[in-house]
SEDOMAR-508708 format. One line per 8 residues: number of its first residue (from 1); their letters; for each residue x, y, z of N, C-alpha, C. Coordinates in steps of 0.05 Angstrom, whole numbers. Example, Ala and Ser with C-alpha at 12.3 -4.5 7.8 and 13.67 -1.06 7.14 Angstrom:
2
1 = AS = 264/-114/156/246/-90/156/264/-66/156; 257/-45/142/273/-21/143/258/1/157
***
This chain:
219
1 = XXXXXXXX = -37/13/1473/-61/25/1461/-85/7/1464; -107/17/1475/-131/1/1478/-146/0/1451; -153/-24/1442/-167/-28/1417/-195/-16/1418; -206/-12/1443/-233/-1/1446/-233/29/1447; -210/42/1451/-210/71/1454/-206/84/1427; -228/97/1417/-228/108/1390/-207/130/1387; -203/146/1408/-184/168/1406/-156/158/1403; -149/137/1418/-122/126/1416/-118/114/1388
9 = XXXXXXXX = -138/100/1378/-136/89/1351/-133/111/1330; -149/133/1333/-147/156/1315/-120/169/1316; -108/172/1339/-81/184/1342/-61/167/1326; -62/141/1329/-44/124/1314/-48/126/1284; -74/128/1276/-80/130/1247/-70/157/1236; -75/178/1250/-66/205/1241/-36/207/1240; -22/196/1259/7/197/1259/19/181/1236; 6/159/1229/17/143/1207/12/156/1180
17 = XXXXXXXX = -8/174/1179/-15/188/1154/-4/217/1154; 14/223/1172/21/251/1177/33/265/1153; 22/289/1148/32/307/1128/40/333/1142; 66/337/1147/75/360/1164/65/387/1155; 60/392/1129/53/418/1120/23/422/1118; 7/402/1124/-22/403/1121/-34/414/1147; -45/439/1146/-56/451/1170/-79/435/1182; -97/425/1164/-120/410/1174/-111/384/1187
25 = XXXXXXXX = -89/372/1177/-78/348/1189/-68/355/1217; -54/377/1220/-43/385/1246/-65/391/1265; -86/404/1256/-109/410/1274/-122/385/1283; -126/366/1265/-140/341/1272/-123/325/1292; -97/324/1288/-80/309/1306/-79/322/1333; -77/349/1334/-77/363/1360/-103/359/1374; -125/361/1360/-151/358/1372/-155/330/1385; -148/310/1370/-152/283/1381/-133/278/1405
33 = XXXXXXXX = -109/287/1403/-90/284/1426/-101/298/1451; -112/322/1448/-123/337/1471/-148/324/1481; -165/315/1463/-190/301/1472/-183/276/1488; -162/262/1480/-153/238/1494/-141/245/1521; -126/267/1523/-113/275/1547/-132/288/1568; -149/306/1558/-165/323/1576/-195/317/1575; -203/302/1555/-232/298/1551/-242/319/1531; -263/311/1516/-274/329/1496/-285/355/1508
41 = XXXXXXXX = -301/352/1530/-314/376/1542/-293/395/1553; -271/386/1563/-251/402/1576/-230/414/1557; -233/409/1531/-214/419/1512/-226/443/1497; -211/464/1495/-221/488/1480/-208/490/1453; -221/505/1435/-209/508/1408/-183/524/1409; -180/542/1429/-155/557/1432/-132/538/1439; -137/518/1455/-117/499/1463/-109/482/1438; -129/474/1423/-124/459/1398/-107/475/1379
49 = XXXXXXXX = -114/500/1376/-99/518/1358/-70/521/1367; -66/525/1393/-39/528/1403/-22/503/1398; -33/480/1403/-17/455/1399/-12/451/1369; -31/458/1353/-28/453/1324/-10/474/1311; -5/496/1325/11/518/1314/-3/534/1294; -29/538/1297/-45/554/1279/-61/574/1295; -72/594/1281/-90/613/1294/-117/600/1299; -130/608/1321/-156/597/1328/-176/601/1305
57 = XXXXXXXX = -173/624/1292/-191/630/1269/-189/610/1247; -166/597/1244/-163/577/1224/-181/553/1229; -184/546/1255/-202/524/1262/-231/531/1255; -239/556/1262/-266/564/1257/-271/566/1227; -251/574/1212/-254/576/1183/-258/549/1170; -243/529/1179/-245/502/1168/-269/486/1179; -275/490/1204/-295/472/1217/-319/485/1230; -317/511/1237/-339/524/1249/-341/521/1279
65 = XXXXXXXX = -342/496/1288/-345/490/1316/-327/466/1324; -322/463/1350/-307/441/1360/-321/414/1353; -348/415/1355/-364/391/1349/-360/382/1320; -361/402/1302/-357/395/1274/-329/385/1269; -309/395/1283/-282/385/1281/-280/356/1289; -292/349/1311/-292/321/1320/-306/303/1299; -329/312/1289/-344/296/1270/-329/293/1243; -315/314/1235/-300/313/1210/-278/292/1211
73 = XXXXXXXX = -268/287/1235/-247/266/1239/-260/239/1243; -281/238/1258/-294/213/1266/-309/199/1244; -325/215/1229/-343/203/1209/-328/187/1187; -307/199/1174/-293/183/1154/-280/157/1166; -270/160/1191/-258/137/1205/-278/115/1209; -302/122/1219/-323/102/1224/-332/89/1199; -336/105/1178/-346/93/1153/-326/74/1141; -300/80/1144/-279/62/1134/-275/38/1152
81 = XXXXXXXX = -278/42/1178/-269/21/1197/-292/3/1207; -317/11/1204/-339/-4/1215/-340/-33/1206; -335/-39/1180/-336/-67/1172/-316/-84/1187; -291/-75/1189/-271/-90/1204/-276/-91/1233; -286/-69/1245/-293/-69/1273/-315/-89/1280; -336/-89/1263/-358/-107/1267/-349/-136/1265; -333/-142/1244/-323/-169/1240/-307/-178/1265; -290/-160/1275/-273/-166/1297/-289/-172/1322
89 = XXXXXXXX = -310/-155/1327/-327/-159/1351/-341/-185/1350; -354/-192/1327/-369/-216/1326/-351/-241/1325; -327/-238/1314/-308/-260/1315/-299/-265/1344; -294/-243/1359/-286/-246/1387/-308/-259/1404; -332/-251/1399/-355/-263/1414/-358/-292/1407; -356/-299/1381/-358/-327/1373/-336/-344/1384; -312/-332/1387/-290/-347/1398/-294/-355/1427; -312/-341/1441/-317/-348/1469/-338/-370/1471
97 = XXXXXXXX = -349/-378/1448/-369/-399/1448/-397/-387/1450; -415/-397/1433/-442/-388/1433/-461/-412/1435; -462/-424/1458/-478/-448/1462/-508/-442/1462; -514/-417/1467/-542/-408/1468/-544/-379/1460; -569/-370/1454/-572/-342/1448/-567/-325/1472; -574/-335/1496/-567/-321/1521/-537/-315/1522; -521/-335/1515/-492/-331/1516/-483/-309/1496; -494/-311/1472/-488/-291/1451/-495/-263/1460
105 = XXXXXXXX = -520/-260/1470/-530/-234/1478/-514/-222/1501; -508/-238/1520/-492/-230/1543/-464/-221/1535; -451/-237/1517/-424/-230/1508/-424/-205/1491; -444/-201/1474/-446/-177/1458/-449/-152/1475; -466/-154/1495/-472/-132/1513/-447/-124/1529; -433/-144/1540/-408/-138/1555/-387/-126/1538; -384/-136/1513/-364/-127/1495/-368/-97/1488; -393/-90/1481/-399/-63/1473/-401/-44/1497
113 = XXXXXXXX = -407/-54/1521/-408/-37/1545/-381/-25/1550; -360/-41/1548/-333/-32/1553/-326/-11/1532; -334/-15/1507/-328/3/1485/-341/30/1490; -366/31/1497/-380/56/1501/-370/70/1527; -362/54/1546/-351/65/1571/-325/80/1565; -309/70/1548/-283/82/1541/-287/106/1523; -309/107/1509/-314/129/1489/-339/145/1496; -343/149/1522/-368/161/1531/-373/189/1519
121 = XXXXXXXX = -353/206/1519/-357/233/1509/-362/234/1478; -348/217/1464/-353/215/1435/-381/205/1430; -390/185/1446/-416/174/1443/-438/195/1448; -433/213/1467/-452/234/1473/-455/253/1449; -433/260/1437/-434/277/1413/-448/263/1390; -441/237/1387/-452/220/1366/-482/219/1367; -493/215/1391/-522/213/1395/-536/239/1388; -524/261/1397/-536/287/1391/-538/292/1361
129 = XXXXXXXX = -516/285/1347/-516/289/1318/-536/270/1304; -537/246/1315/-555/225/1303/-584/235/1305; -591/248/1327/-618/257/1331/-625/282/1315; -606/301/1313/-613/327/1303/-600/334/1276; -581/318/1267/-567/325/1242/-574/304/1221; -592/311/1203/-602/292/1183/-581/283/1164; -563/301/1156/-541/293/1138/-523/273/1151; -516/277/1176/-499/258/1191/-514/231/1193
137 = XXXXXXXX = -539/232/1200/-555/207/1203/-556/192/1176; -560/206/1154/-562/192/1128/-535/180/1120; -514/193/1129/-487/182/1122/-479/158/1138; -486/158/1164/-475/137/1182/-494/113/1186; -520/117/1186/-539/96/1192/-536/72/1172; -534/76/1146/-531/53/1128/-507/35/1135; -485/47/1146/-462/31/1153/-468/14/1177; -483/24/1196/-491/8/1220/-510/-14/1211
145 = XXXXXXXX = -528/-7/1193/-548/-27/1184/-534/-51/1170; -515/-44/1153/-501/-64/1137/-482/-81/1154; -468/-69/1173/-447/-83/1187/-454/-94/1214; -474/-82/1227/-481/-92/1254/-509/-104/1255; -529/-89/1245/-556/-99/1246/-559/-126/1232; -548/-128/1208/-551/-153/1193/-537/-176/1206; -515/-171/1220/-501/-193/1234/-518/-203/1257; -532/-184/1271/-550/-193/1292/-573/-209/1281
153 = XXXXXXXX = -584/-200/1258/-605/-215/1245/-596/-244/1238; -572/-246/1227/-562/-272/1219/-559/-291/1244; -550/-279/1266/-547/-295/1290/-575/-304/1300; -595/-287/1299/-622/-294/1307/-632/-318/1290; -628/-316/1264/-636/-338/1246/-622/-364/1254; -597/-362/1260/-582/-386/1269/-595/-399/1293; -602/-383/1313/-614/-395/1337/-643/-402/1334; -656/-389/1314/-683/-398/1308/-683/-426/1296
161 = XXXXXXXX = -663/-431/1279/-660/-458/1267/-654/-479/1287; -642/-471/1310/-636/-489/1331/-660/-492/1351; -681/-477/1346/-705/-479/1362/-704/-463/1388; -685/-444/1391/-682/-429/1416/-699/-404/1416; -705/-393/1392/-719/-368/1390/-745/-372/1376; -766/-357/1385/-792/-359/1373/-792/-354/1343; -810/-366/1329/-812/-364/1300/-826/-338/1292; -813/-316/1297/-822/-290/1289/-803/-279/1268
169 = XXXXXXXX = -811/-259/1252/-793/-248/1232/-766/-240/1244; -744/-251/1233/-718/-245/1244/-711/-216/1242; -721/-203/1221/-716/-174/1218/-728/-158/1241; -753/-166/1249/-766/-152/1271/-752/-157/1297; -744/-182/1301/-730/-189/1326/-703/-175/1328; -689/-174/1306/-663/-160/1305/-667/-130/1311; -687/-118/1300/-693/-90/1305/-699/-85/1334; -715/-103/1346/-722/-100/1374/-697/-103/1392
177 = XXXXXXXX = -681/-123/1387/-656/-127/1403/-638/-102/1400; -634/-93/1375/-617/-70/1370/-627/-46/1385; -654/-42/1384/-666/-19/1398/-662/-20/1428; -667/-44/1440/-663/-47/1468/-634/-41/1477; -615/-52/1462/-587/-49/1470/-578/-20/1466; -585/-8/1444/-577/19/1438/-589/38/1459; -615/33/1466/-628/50/1486/-615/47/1514; -607/23/1520/-593/18/1546/-567/35/1547
185 = XXXXXXXX = -552/35/1525/-527/50/1526/-532/80/1526; -552/89/1512/-559/118/1513/-567/126/1541; -584/110/1554/-592/115/1581/-568/116/1600; -551/96/1597/-528/93/1616/-507/115/1612; -501/122/1587/-478/139/1582/-485/167/1573; -510/172/1566/-518/199/1556/-539/212/1574; -561/198/1578/-583/211/1593/-579/211/1623; -568/190/1634/-564/188/1663/-536/178/1670
193 = XXXXXXXX = -515/191/1660/-488/181/1664/-479/183/1693; -490/202/1708/-481/206/1736/-500/193/1756; -522/181/1747/-541/169/1766/-529/145/1779; -540/138/1802/-530/115/1817/-538/89/1804; -519/76/1792/-524/49/1781/-511/28/1799; -521/4/1796/-507/-18/1810/-481/-22/1796; -465/-41/1806/-439/-46/1793/-445/-56/1764; -425/-53/1747/-428/-59/1719/-439/-87/1714
201 = XXXXXXXX = -427/-107/1727/-435/-135/1722/-464/-139/1729; -473/-128/1752/-501/-131/1760/-520/-117/1741; -513/-93/1733/-530/-78/1714/-533/-93/1688; -511/-104/1678/-512/-118/1652/-528/-144/1655; -524/-159/1676/-539/-184/1679/-569/-178/1683; -576/-158/1698/-604/-150/1701/-617/-144/1674; -602/-129/1658/-612/-121/1632/-616/-146/1614; -597/-164/1615/-599/-189/1599/-624/-204/1607
209 = XXXXXXXX = -629/-207/1633/-652/-222/1643/-678/-209/1635; -679/-182/1637/-704/-168/1630/-710/-171/1600; -690/-167/1583/-694/-168/1554/-702/-196/1545; -688/-216/1556/-692/-244/1546/-715/-258/1560; -722/-250/1584/-742/-264/1599/-765/-247/1610; -764/-221/1605/-786/-204/1613/-786/-197/1643; -807/-183/1651/-808/-174/1679/-831/-187/1694; -848/-202/1681/-870/-216/1694/-860/-241/1709
217 = XXX = -872/-246/1732/-865/-270/1746/-873/-295/1730; -856/-315/1731/-862/-340/1717/-851/-342/1689; -840/-319/1679/-828/-319/1652/-800/-331/1654
***
């Protein structure tokens, strides 16, 4: 099981919590299994119902849409798991050595690139809901702020104290870095997923250089 693949992690979690007589549990497990096997876009509610052993109307009655079904499974998992996931990511990055902010930023970008690549379809649904679903946004954003944004801010403060980063408000710098990185992943995996990109390593290194050193000659 890949630790970066959310669907595989969810399958393991659902199977460990299995309640054989719970229809919603059966629907959730069937949905996640099919999403992992066929992809979210290629899975129909009728297929989910068949594997779960329920009528398709049961899915609509409980969830309304396939998208709501995915979010009903994903949101509680993310809210519960984000603290541990964030700690694991930053511990893994730190374990590779952070001799400079460049090293930290490059390691963070590579780490999360692989994560979003493995969870592309989920990320696409997530972005749509983040933009258009205020209730979803209000539920999930505080968890990202607490567990990810603040860790980036703390890292910036660390490298400011070492004299590597300009003496600007760490909160503003963290917000800018977070915005750049998030926008890069949205562009790569949501807005232009099929566009011709260079190989992953080159794309990532180009992005690192642009963010940290700008586009003007002499920077």
